C-alpha positions in Angstrom: 0.0 0.0 0.0 1.4 3.4 -0.9 2.3 5.9 1.8 -0.2 8.7 2.2 0.9 10.2 5.5 1.6 13.5 3.9 -1.9 13.8 2.4 -5.1 14.6 4.1 -7.5 12.1 2.6 -7.2 8.4 1.5 -10.0 6.8 -0.6 -10.6 3.2 -1.5 -11.8 2.6 -5.1 -13.1 -0.7 -6.6 -12.0 -1.4 -10.1 -13.4 -4.7 -11.1 -12.3 -7.1 -8.3 -9.3 -5.0 -7.4 -9.2 -2.4 -4.6 -7.1 0.6 -5.4 -5.8 3.1 -2.8 -6.2 6.7 -4.0 -4.3 9.5 -2.1 -6.0 12.8 -2.3 -4.2 16.1 -1.9 -5.3 18.6 0.7 -6.8 20.8 -2.1 -9.5 18.1 -2.5 -10.3 18.3 1.2 -12.4 21.4 0.7 -14.6 19.6 -1.9 -15.1 16.5 0.3 -15.9 18.6 3.4 -18.4 20.7 1.4 -20.8 17.7 1.2 -23.5 18.8 -1.3 -21.3 21.7 -2.5 -24.2 24.0 -1.8 -22.2 27.0 -0.5 -22.9 30.7 -1.0 -20.8 33.7 -0.4 -23.4 36.0 1.1 -23.0 39.8 0.9 -24.1 41.7 4.0 -26.7 44.2 2.9 -29.3 46.4 4.5 -32.6 44.6 4.2 -35.0 45.9 1.6 -38.6 45.1 2.7 -36.9 42.9 5.3 -35.8 40.3 2.7 -32.0 40.2 2.6 -30.2 40.9 -0.7 -27.8 38.2 -2.0 -25.8 37.2 -5.0 -27.8 36.0 -7.9 -27.4 32.2 -8.2 -29.1 29.5 -10.2 -32.0 27.6 -8.7 -30.2 25.3 -6.2 -32.8 22.6 -6.3 -34.1 20.6 -9.3 -37.8 21.1 -10.1 -38.4 17.4 -9.3 -37.0 16.2 -6.0 -38.4 13.7 -3.6 -38.8 14.6 0.0 -36.3 12.1 1.2 -33.5 13.6 -0.9 -34.6 17.1 0.0 -34.6 16.4 3.7 -31.0 15.1 3.4 -29.6 18.0 1.3 -31.5 20.9 2.8 -30.8 20.5 6.5 -27.4 22.2 6.7 -27.0 25.9 7.2 -25.1 26.5 3.9 -27.7 24.6 1.9 -30.6 26.4 3.6 -29.0 29.8 2.9 -28.4 28.8 -0.8 -32.1 27.8 -1.1 -33.5 30.9 0.7 -31.2 33.5 -0.9 -32.3 32.1 -4.2 -35.7 33.7 -3.6 -34.4 37.2 -3.4 -34.8 38.0 -7.1 -38.4 36.8 -7.1 -39.3 39.0 -4.1 -37.8 42.0 -5.8 -39.5 41.5 -9.2 -43.0 41.3 -7.9 -45.1 42.4 -4.9 -46.4 39.0 -4.2 -49.8 38.4 -2.5 -50.7 40.9 0.2 -52.5 40.3 3.5 -53.4 42.3 6.5 -54.7 41.7 10.0 -58.1 43.3 9.6 -59.2 42.8 13.2 -56.6 42.2 15.9 -59.3 41.4 18.4 -60.8 38.6 16.2 -57.5 37.6 14.5 -59.2 38.1 11.1 -56.8 38.4 8.1 -57.8 39.8 4.7 -56.1 39.6 1.3 -55.7 42.7 -0.7 -55.8 42.7 -4.5 -53.3 45.5 -4.9 -51.0 47.9 -3.1 -53.6 50.6 -3.7 -56.3 48.6 -2.0 -54.1 48.1 1.0 -53.2 51.8 1.1 -56.9 52.7 1.0 -57.5 50.4 3.9 -54.6 51.9 5.8 -56.1 55.4 5.3 -59.3 54.3 7.0 -57.8 52.3 9.9 -54.5 50.9 11.3 -53.3 47.5 10.1 -51.0 46.3 12.9 -49.7 43.4 10.9 -49.1 43.1 7.2 -47.8 40.2 5.2 -46.6 39.3 1.7 -46.4 35.9 0.2 -44.4 34.5 -2.8 -44.2 31.0 -4.1 -41.8 29.7 -6.7 -42.7 27.2 -9.4 -41.0 24.4 -7.5 -43.1 25.2 -4.3 -40.4 27.0 -2.3 -42.0 30.0 -0.7 -41.1 33.3 0.9 -43.2 35.1 3.5 -42.7 38.5 5.2 -44.7 39.6 8.1 -44.3 43.2 9.3 -45.6 44.4 12.7 -45.9 48.2 13.3 -47.7 49.4 16.4 -49.6 52.7 16.5 -47.0 54.2 18.8 -44.4 54.0 16.1 -41.6 53.3 18.7 -40.6 50.1 16.9 -41.2 47.9 13.9 -40.3 44.3 13.3 -40.1 42.5 9.9 -39.8 38.7 10.0 -38.9 36.9 6.8 -39.7 33.2 6.5 -38.4 30.8 3.9 -40.3 27.5 3.4 -39.1 24.4 1.5 -41.3 22.9 -1.2 -42.7 20.4 1.3 -44.0 23.4 3.4 -41.4 23.1 6.2 -39.7 26.1 7.6 -36.1 26.4 6.5 -35.0 29.8 7.8 -36.4 32.9 9.5 -34.8 36.3 9.9 -36.3 38.8 12.3 -35.2 42.4 12.0 -36.3 44.8 14.8 -35.8 48.5 14.7 -36.7 50.2 18.0 -36.3 53.5 19.8 -37.3 51.9 23.1 -33.9 51.9 24.7 -32.6 52.2 28.2 -29.1 53.6 27.6 -27.7 57.1 27.0 -26.9 56.5 23.4 -29.1 58.5 20.9 -30.8 56.8 18.0 -32.5 53.6 17.3 -31.3 50.1 17.7 -31.4 47.4 15.0 -31.4 43.8 15.9 -31.2 40.9 13.5 -31.9 37.3 14.6 -31.4 34.4 12.2 -32.6 30.9 12.8 -32.2 27.7 10.7 -34.4 24.6 10.9 -34.3 21.1 9.6 -37.2 19.5 7.7 -38.7 18.2 11.0 -38.8 21.7 12.6 -35.8 21.3 14.8 -33.8 24.5 15.3 -30.3 24.0 13.9 -28.7 27.4 14.7 -29.5 30.8 16.2 -27.4 33.9 15.5 -28.1 37.4 16.7 -26.6 40.8 15.7 -27.1 44.2 17.3 -26.1 47.5 15.7 -26.9 51.2 15.8 -29.5 51.8 13.1 -28.0 55.1 12.0 -24.3 54.2 11.8 -24.9 50.5 10.9 -22.0 49.7 13.3 -22.1 46.8 15.8 -23.0 48.0 19.3 -23.8 46.8 22.8 -27.2 48.4 23.5 -29.8 48.1 26.2 -33.2 47.9 24.6 -36.7 46.3 24.8 -36.4 43.3 22.5 -39.4 41.7 20.9 -40.1 38.0 20.2 -41.1 36.7 16.8 -43.5 33.9 16.2 -42.1 30.7 14.7 -44.3 29.1 12.1 -42.8 25.7 11.4 -44.9 25.0 8.4 -46.8 27.1 5.9 -50.1 25.7 7.3 -49.3 27.3 10.6 -49.4 30.8 9.1 -52.2 33.0 10.5 -53.6 33.6 7.0 -52.9 30.0 5.7 -56.6 29.5 5.0 -56.5 32.3 2.4 -53.6 30.9 0.4 -55.8 28.2 -1.2 -58.1 30.9 -2.7 -57.7 34.2 -4.5 -58.4 37.7 -3.1 -62.0 38.1 -2.0 
């Protein structure tokens, strides 16, 4: 057997009935460790409508993929980011379907046919929660829910990314608030990112805090807000409206 002590990886290959030892250089280690090779160099950008900008990439999932394979390949953070960042162009090119919480007391949601219809409704009464919904041809979906209280002291936009089987892959919560308890002037921006596997288990949680004006990282004392985790599309508060068009 050849000596491979100076190399990082050793592979066994079967050629006919003969086992061949293949020594792989360290340069191949990155490919092996990458697994599905679904990696994405994400560019930090200020959220537009809450959905984070990213590099334009081809659709990372084939149109036809069974749930077993999808569960295996879309449960790593890099693979999830590649999937969800691939929705950015769609959310920029069209407004998606629009929903609003018509009655907070009853929890009634309403779908609006256009931005004008929603603006007309806002002119008459406050809509404390607004949502947009996009679905790609392969079933992968993006949802944004924005919460803005009457006081105007804070606002929170939560972006959800759902796999084609309806399971939650990633959610990003962006809070901008003036409700602070320190001596620093200006609002605080907090970004919280969660990744989930196909069964709804949380894989990772990351949180970043910065000054909203300077965009620089900061240690601030502020009143944080929680975000609702919808682990499937069917759990969305307006899920019943998705199967029908605007009323």
